[in-house]
C-alpha positions in Angstrom: -25.5 -92.0 -71.8 -25.9 -89.0 -74.0 -26.1 -89.1 -77.8 -25.4 -85.9 -79.7 -25.2 -85.3 -83.5 -25.4 -82.3 -85.7 -24.7 -81.0 -89.2 -24.4 -77.5 -90.4 -23.8 -75.8 -93.8 -22.8 -72.3 -94.5 -24.1 -70.5 -97.7 -26.7 -73.3 -98.1 -27.9 -73.6 -101.7 -26.0 -70.4 -102.5 -28.4 -68.3 -100.4 -25.7 -66.7 -98.1 -27.5 -68.2 -95.0 -26.5 -71.1 -92.8 -28.6 -74.1 -91.9 -28.0 -76.4 -89.0 -29.7 -79.5 -87.6 -28.9 -80.8 -84.1 -30.1 -83.8 -82.1 -29.5 -84.5 -78.5 -30.9 -87.5 -76.6 -30.5 -88.8 -73.0 -32.5 -90.3 -70.3 -33.8 -87.0 -69.0 -34.1 -84.9 -72.2 -34.4 -85.1 -76.0 -34.0 -82.2 -78.4 -34.3 -81.7 -82.1 -33.5 -78.3 -83.5 -33.4 -76.8 -87.0 -31.8 -73.4 -87.2 -31.4 -71.0 -90.1 -29.2 -67.9 -89.7 -28.9 -65.0 -92.1 -25.9 -63.1 -90.9 -26.6 -60.1 -93.1 -30.3 -59.8 -93.2 -29.8 -56.0 -93.8 -26.9 -54.0 -95.2 -26.3 -52.7 -91.6 -25.4 -56.2 -90.4 -28.7 -57.1 -88.6 -28.8 -60.9 -88.1 -32.0 -63.0 -88.5 -32.3 -66.3 -86.7 -35.1 -68.8 -87.3 -35.5 -71.8 -85.0 -37.9 -74.8 -85.2 -37.6 -77.2 -82.2 -39.0 -80.2 -80.4 -38.0 -80.9 -76.8 -38.9 -83.3 -74.1 -37.6 -83.2 -70.5 -38.1 -85.1 -67.3 -37.2 -82.6 -64.6 -38.2 -85.1 -61.8 -35.9 -87.9 -63.0 -33.9 -87.7 -59.7 -37.0 -87.2 -57.5 -37.9 -89.4 -54.6 -40.4 -91.3 -56.7 -38.1 -92.7 -59.4 -40.9 -94.3 -61.4 -42.8 -91.1 -62.2 -43.3 -90.5 -65.9 -43.9 -86.8 -65.7 -42.7 -85.1 -68.9 -42.8 -81.7 -70.5 -43.1 -81.9 -74.3 -42.5 -78.6 -76.2 -43.0 -78.0 -79.9 -42.3 -74.5 -81.2 -40.7 -72.0 -83.5 -39.3 -68.5 -83.1 -37.9 -65.7 -85.1 -35.2 -63.4 -83.7 -33.2 -60.4 -85.0 -29.7 -59.6 -83.7 -28.6 -56.0 -83.9 -24.9 -55.2 -83.4 -24.2 -52.0 -81.4 -20.5 -52.5 -81.1 -17.7 -55.1 -81.6 -18.9 -56.8 -78.4 -22.5 -55.8 -77.9 -25.5 -57.4 -79.5 -29.2 -56.8 -78.9 -31.9 -59.3 -79.7 -35.6 -59.0 -80.4 -37.9 -61.8 -81.2 -41.2 -63.6 -81.0 -42.4 -67.2 -81.4 -45.1 -69.7 -80.9 -44.9 -72.9 -78.8 -47.1 -75.6 -77.4 -46.3 -77.3 -74.1 -47.8 -80.7 -73.1 -47.6 -82.0 -69.6 -47.7 -85.7 -69.1 -48.7 -86.5 -65.5 -49.6 -89.7 -63.6 -50.5 -90.8 -60.1 -47.0 -90.3 -58.8 -46.6 -86.7 -60.1 -46.4 -84.0 -57.4 -49.8 -82.7 -56.4 -49.0 -79.1 -57.3 -48.3 -80.2 -60.9 -51.6 -82.2 -61.0 -53.5 -79.2 -59.7 -52.0 -77.0 -62.4 -53.1 -79.5 -65.1 -56.5 -79.7 -63.6 -56.9 -75.9 -63.8 -55.3 -75.2 -67.2 -55.3 -78.5 -69.0 -52.5 -80.8 -70.2 -51.8 -78.6 -73.2 -50.8 -74.9 -73.0 -50.2 -72.7 -76.0 -47.7 -69.8 -75.6 -46.8 -66.8 -77.8 -43.8 -65.2 -76.1 -42.1 -62.0 -77.0 -38.4 -61.8 -76.1 -35.7 -59.1 -75.9 -32.1 -59.7 -74.9 -28.6 -58.1 -74.7 -25.1 -59.6 -74.6 -21.6 -58.3 -74.2 -18.6 -60.6 -74.7 -15.1 -59.4 -74.0 -13.5 -62.8 -73.3 -10.3 -63.7 -75.0 -11.7 -67.1 -75.8 -15.3 -68.5 -75.7 -14.0 -72.1 -75.3 -11.1 -71.7 -72.9 -11.3 -68.1 -71.5 -8.5 -66.8 -69.3 -9.4 -63.1 -69.1 -12.3 -60.8 -69.8 -16.0 -60.9 -69.0 -19.3 -62.0 -70.5 -22.7 -60.7 -69.7 -26.1 -61.5 -71.1 -29.7 -60.4 -70.1 -32.9 -61.9 -71.5 -36.5 -61.0 -70.8 -39.6 -62.9 -72.0 -43.2 -61.9 -71.9 -46.0 -64.5 -72.5 -48.7 -62.6 -74.3 -52.3 -63.1 -73.3 -53.2 -64.0 -76.9 -52.5 -67.7 -76.0 -53.8 -67.5 -72.4 -50.4 -68.2 -70.9 -49.7 -64.8 -69.4 -46.4 -64.3 -67.6 -43.0 -62.6 -67.6 -39.5 -63.8 -66.7 -36.1 -62.2 -66.7 -32.7 -63.9 -66.7 -29.2 -62.5 -66.0 -25.8 -64.2 -66.4 -22.4 -62.6 -65.7 -19.0 -64.3 -66.0 -15.5 -62.9 -65.2 -12.1 -64.5 -65.8 -8.7 -63.4 -64.4 -5.4 -65.0 -65.0 -3.0 -64.2 -62.2 -0.2 -66.5 -63.3 0.5 -68.6 -66.4 -2.0 -71.4 -66.6 -3.9 -70.3 -63.4 -7.3 -68.8 -64.1 -9.9 -67.6 -61.6 -13.4 -67.7 -62.9 -16.6 -66.2 -61.4 -20.1 -67.0 -62.6 -23.5 -65.5 -61.5 -27.0 -66.5 -62.7 -30.2 -65.0 -61.6 -33.8 -65.5 -62.8 -37.2 -64.2 -61.8 -40.6 -64.9 -63.1 -44.3 -64.3 -62.2 -47.7 -64.8 -63.6 -49.9 -61.9 -64.9 -53.6 -61.3 -65.0 -54.2 -63.3 -61.8 -52.8 -66.4 -63.4 -50.0 -68.4 -61.7 -46.5 -68.7 -63.2 -46.5 -71.6 -65.7 -44.8 -74.7 -64.3 -43.2 -75.5 -67.6 -41.1 -72.3 -67.3 -39.9 -73.2 -63.8 -36.2 -72.8 -62.8 -34.3 -75.8 -61.3 -31.1 -75.8 -59.3 -28.7 -78.5 -58.2 -26.2 -80.6 -60.1 -24.2 -79.9 -63.2 -24.1 -76.3 -64.4 -25.5 -75.2 -61.1 -24.7 -76.2 -57.5 -22.5 -79.3 -57.8 -22.6 -82.0 -55.2 -26.4 -82.1 -55.2 -28.6 -84.2 -57.4 -29.7 -82.5 -60.6 -32.8 -80.2 -60.1 -33.2 -81.4 -56.5 -32.9 -78.0 -54.7 -35.8 -75.6 -54.0 -39.4 -76.2 -53.0 -40.7 -79.7 -52.6 -44.2 -81.0 -53.0 -46.0 -81.2 -49.7 -47.6 -84.5 -50.7 -44.8 -86.5 -52.4 -41.7 -84.6 -51.2 -40.4 -84.3 -54.8 -38.6 -81.1 -55.9 -40.9 -79.0 -58.1 -38.7 -76.1 -59.1 -39.7 -72.4 -58.7 -40.0 -69.0 -60.2 -36.9 -67.5 -58.7 -33.3 -68.6 -59.2 -30.0 -67.6 -57.7 -26.7 -69.4 -58.4 -23.0 -68.4 -58.0 -19.8 -70.2 -58.8 -16.2 -69.6 -58.0 -13.7 -71.8 -59.9 -9.9 -71.9 -59.9 -8.4 -73.7 -62.9 -4.7 -74.7 -63.3 -2.6 -77.1 -65.4 -2.6 -80.8 -64.7 0.8 -81.6 -63.2 3.1 -83.1 -65.8 1.3 -81.7 -68.8 3.1 -78.3 -68.9 0.7 -75.5 -69.8 -1.7 -77.6 -72.0 -5.0 -75.7 -71.9 -7.0 -78.7 -73.2 -6.4 -80.7 -70.0 -6.7 -79.0 -66.7 -7.8 -79.5 -63.1 -9.9 -77.2 -61.0 -11.3 -76.5 -57.6 -14.7 -74.8 -57.0 -17.2 -73.4 -54.5 -20.8 -73.2 -55.5 -23.9 -71.7 -54.0 -27.5 -71.2 -54.9 -31.1 -72.3 -54.7 -34.6 -72.0 -56.2 -37.7 -70.4 -54.6 -41.3 -70.5 -55.6 -44.7 -69.1 -54.6 -46.6 -72.4 -54.5 -48.8 -72.7 -51.4 -48.6 -76.5 -51.2 -44.8 -76.8 -51.1 -42.2 -77.2 -48.3 -38.5 -76.8 -48.2 -36.3 -74.3 -50.1 -34.9 -72.5 -47.0 -31.8 -70.5 -47.7 -28.8 -70.9 -50.1 -27.1 -74.3 -50.4 -23.3 -74.4 -50.7 -20.8 -77.0 -52.0 -17.1 -77.4 -52.7 -14.9 -79.8 -54.6 -12.4 -80.5 -57.3 -12.4 -81.9 -60.8 -10.8 -82.5 -64.2 -11.6 -80.6 -67.4 -10.8 -81.8 -70.9 -11.5 -79.8 -74.1 -12.8 -82.8 -76.0 -13.8 -83.0 -79.7 -17.5 -82.6 -78.6 -16.8 -79.6 -76.4 -15.7 -79.0 -72.8 -16.0 -82.1 -70.6 -15.9 -81.8 -66.8 -15.7 -84.5 -64.2 -16.0 -83.3 -60.7 -16.3 -84.5 -57.1 -18.5 -82.2 -54.9 -19.5 -82.2 -51.3 -22.1 -80.0 -49.5 -20.8 -77.5 -47.0 -23.9 -77.5 -44.8 -26.4 -80.4 -44.9 -30.2 -79.9 -44.6 -32.9 -82.5 -44.0 -34.4 -83.7 -47.3 -31.4 -82.6 -49.5 -30.3 -85.1 -52.1 -26.6 -85.5 -52.8 -24.5 -86.7 -55.7 -20.8 -86.7 -55.2 -19.5 -87.6 -58.7 -20.9 -85.6 -61.7 -20.0 -84.7 -65.2 -21.1 -82.1 -67.7 -20.5 -81.4 -71.4 -20.5 -78.2 -73.4 -20.3 -75.4 -70.8 -17.6 -73.6 -68.9 -19.4 -73.7 -65.6 
């Protein structure tokens, strides 16, 4: 079960800015976010975005040891500025401060316990970020043509001891070759590394498998596994690709709010941990599903199967996702 609620107000208190509060809670994550946006911070149209957030996540919820209570608890705030360069291009600059607390127990993977023993349960972080996005899609909710690209880079400054860098790239392309038939392509890549002789922080790890990634596999189950417990531990490198063909549900005409789709996914996560096993090459899956543009956003139900099976992989045929196109 997922519970999601939010409220937003434009021109709050006559200030010309917007204020939004959003809450999401489920078994594996909880999020509380307060966001203020000043769309015209300067006369040139520079946008200012202020976020205060509290997040908890349990990335090992689907691990072999189902009773592990490992959690990542993050409390932070950030300030970003969006600079428009054209009708479709936006560049972002920002900085923030956050605190990450790692809750471990006796069933937590040994690599995570070793990290906590070396750096403590609490890690403070002062990141600096820069990003760019270009959106030429005909619709952000139900796109049928155009493309979307975004790039983000993050640098963990040595001020707070957590010294690292990471870069993320996402690219999407949509092409409609017949009425109601849309071919969608999605690519995601991520790379991170520690600086100053320090390892890449585990609370910034990438995870792959499941919804929004490689369907047909249990969420966050791909990539390196702890050599002691066999649990997936994520990694500092990510590569995911999706091909999806969407077409109208028979009998509904060309209703864009209710469609069926077929897909082929591929991807994996890699790390540099010395006490891990697994990862190997890319994992692939295929399947079909149903998409409904519901009042709370896009809802997808899909049935996925692995193309090639590897020892230790964890599968999940039926999955659903809310709020994203892929």
